[in-house]
NUTI-507287 format. One record per atom (N, C-alpha, C): x, y, z. Coordinates in pm, whole numbers, plus 50000, padded with zeros to 5 digits. Example, Ala and Ser with C-alpha at 12.3 -4.5 7.8 and 13.67 -1.06 7.14 Angstrom:
513194943150780 512304955050780 513204967050780 512854977550708 513674989450714 512905000350787 
//
This chain:
182006940706056 181836955006017 180536956905953 179866967805990 178566970805933 178726976105793 178066970105691 178266975005558 177886989705532 176906994205615 176487008205595 177457018105661 178237013105748 179237022105816 180657018005766 181107025105667 182387022005608 183357033505647 184497030005700 185547039405738 186507041705622 186667053505574 187517056205464 188877060205512 189937054905449 191317059105477 191887063505344 192537075005350 193077080905227 194157072705162 194167071705031 195287065204963 196397075804948 197587072704984 198617081804985 199797076704903 200327085404813 201467081404730 202457092604738 203727088804764 204817099004774 205497100304643 205627112804597 206337116204476 207797117504505 208677108904443 210057110204472 210787115104343 211737123904360 212547129304249 211737135504137 210587141704179 209667148304080 209197138303971 209127125604001 208657115603906 207147113203931 206457122503868 204957122103886 204327110103814 204857106303703 204337094903623 204427082003704 205547079803771 205597068103853 204707068403973 204557080104034 203657082004147 202187079504102 201897083803984 200527082303928 200277067603907 201267060703849 201077045603829 200907038803964 201637042704063 201467036504195 200087039304252 199557051304229 198267054804278 197217046204208 197357044604076 196367036703999 196407022304047 197607017504073 197807003404124 197127001304260 197327011604351 196627010704476 195147011404468 194647020104379 193187021704360 192587008304306 193317001504213 192846988704157 192836978204266 193926977904348 193956968004457 192886970004561 192496982304582 191426985204677 190036982304624 189966979904490 188656977004429 187876989904397 188557001304391 187907013804369 187287015104233 188017010604128 187477011003993 186257002903976 186286990704037 185106982004029 183866988704096 184166995104212 183067001904284 182547013604200 183377021404141 182917032504059 182057027503943 182537017103876 181797011703762 180457006403811 180407000203927 179166994503978 178167005304015 178667016604063 177777028004102 177367037303996 177897035103874 177577044003764 176157043803732 175507032303734 174077031503709 173397023403819 172097026003832 171297018903941 171237004203904 171416996004004 171316981903988 170176976504068 169216969804003 168056964404065 168436954604173 167726953704280 168066944104385 168226929804337 167336925604242 167406911404193 168716909604114 169106919404033 170346918303958 171526918504050 171466926804155 172636927804256 172756914304325 171616907904362 171636895104432 172276884304342 171886884204216 172396874304121 173926876504100 174326889304094 175746892304076 176536887304190 176006890104313 176726886104434 176826870504439 175766863604395 175796849204396 176816843904297 176936850204183 177936846104076 179356848704131 179526860304198 180876863104255 181226852704364 180326848904449 180516839504552 180876826104498 180126822304395 180386809304326 181826809604267 182216820604208 183526821804143 184596821004255 184386827004367 185346825904477 185466811104527 184286804404539 184326790904583 185076781704489 184826783604357 185556775604257 187056778004262 187396790504284 188816794304292 189496788304412 188736787804525 189256781904650 189426766504632 188486760304571 188506745904545 189706742404456 189856750404348 190986748204260 192316749804329 192416759904419 193646762204489 193986750304589 192906744804648 193096733404738 193476720604665 193086719304538 193346707404460 194816707204423 195456718404418 196876718304376 197816712704476 
//
């Protein structure tokens, strides 16, 4: 998938028995699972390309360590 061409699909939550609080919690959970909060935080300020590259390298290293740890179990 081309990173510049992202297809958006709406997050949908059904409110049952007028329980808006529960529906709101479900929506927040879905947003967190989609990584929306992380994306919003990341886009709040401009990130220099060098900083972005270092961040991506750190994230990749973290994923690799996590994968190795999971395989060791």
